[in-house]
C-alpha positions in Angstrom: 86.8 126.3 131.2 83.8 127.8 133.0 83.0 129.8 129.9 83.2 126.7 127.7 81.0 124.8 130.0 78.4 127.6 130.1 78.5 127.9 126.3 78.0 124.1 126.0 75.1 124.1 128.4 73.5 127.1 126.6 73.8 125.1 123.4 72.1 122.1 125.0 69.3 124.3 126.3 68.9 125.9 122.9 68.8 122.5 121.3 65.9 121.5 123.5 64.0 124.8 123.1 64.4 124.8 119.4 63.1 121.3 119.0 59.7 120.8 117.3 58.4 118.9 120.3 59.3 121.7 122.8 57.8 124.3 120.5 54.6 122.2 120.2 54.4 121.8 124.0 54.6 125.6 124.5 52.0 126.2 121.8 49.6 123.6 123.1 50.1 124.6 126.7 49.0 128.1 125.9 45.8 126.7 124.2 45.2 124.4 127.1 45.5 127.4 129.5 42.6 129.0 127.7 40.4 125.9 127.8 38.0 126.2 130.8 37.3 122.5 130.9 41.0 121.7 131.1 41.6 124.4 133.7 38.7 123.0 135.8 39.9 119.4 135.6 43.5 120.4 136.5 42.4 122.4 139.5 40.2 119.6 140.7 42.9 117.0 140.2 45.4 119.1 142.2 42.8 119.5 145.0 42.1 115.8 145.2 45.9 115.0 145.0 46.4 117.1 148.1 43.5 115.5 149.9 44.7 112.0 148.9 48.2 112.7 150.2 46.7 113.8 153.6 44.1 111.0 153.9 45.1 108.1 151.7 41.3 107.6 151.2 40.5 105.1 148.4 37.3 107.1 147.5 39.4 110.1 146.8 41.8 108.0 144.8 38.8 106.8 142.7 37.7 110.3 142.1 41.2 111.3 141.2 41.4 108.5 138.7 38.1 109.5 137.1 39.2 113.1 136.7 42.5 112.0 135.3 40.8 109.8 132.7 38.4 112.7 131.8 41.4 115.0 131.3 43.3 112.4 129.3 40.3 112.0 127.0 40.7 115.5 125.8 42.6 115.1 122.4 44.6 118.3 122.7 45.8 117.3 126.2 46.8 113.9 124.9 48.8 115.5 122.1 50.5 117.8 124.6 51.5 114.8 126.7 53.0 113.0 123.7 55.2 116.0 122.9 56.0 116.5 126.6 57.2 112.9 126.9 59.5 113.4 123.9 60.9 116.6 125.5 61.4 114.8 128.8 63.2 112.0 127.0 65.6 114.5 125.4 66.3 116.0 128.8 66.8 112.6 130.4 69.3 111.7 127.7 71.2 114.9 128.2 71.2 114.5 132.0 72.4 110.9 131.7 75.2 111.9 129.3 76.3 114.7 131.6 76.3 112.4 134.6 78.4 109.9 132.7 80.8 112.6 131.6 81.3 114.0 135.1 81.5 110.6 136.6 84.3 109.6 134.2 86.0 113.0 134.6 85.9 112.7 138.4 86.9 109.0 138.4 89.9 109.7 136.1 91.0 112.6 138.3 90.5 110.6 141.5 93.3 108.3 140.3 95.6 111.3 140.0 95.1 112.0 143.7 96.7 108.7 144.6 99.7 109.0 142.3 
């Protein structure tokens, strides 16, 4: 059974990795990594996120919002997020279905324990 489960999981992973949206995410992420402006904004956002967590300062939050808007205004970054959202939706659907499957499996077997 373990081999069947591993094979099924490998197939699910392959399905996601072979999807057009995943491939686009990988392609765009590589391009974004070479974009100095995107790299600068991401570093600044991370820095301000850490500061905000420590201080809860509203001025830092405003700066963080401004930087995020600036990053989201970059078309390639927006396209990346669209594809990433679709990949995340696929993963969420798979996760939900696996959870339902195992819940049903365990609940059906739980009844066997009382018999």
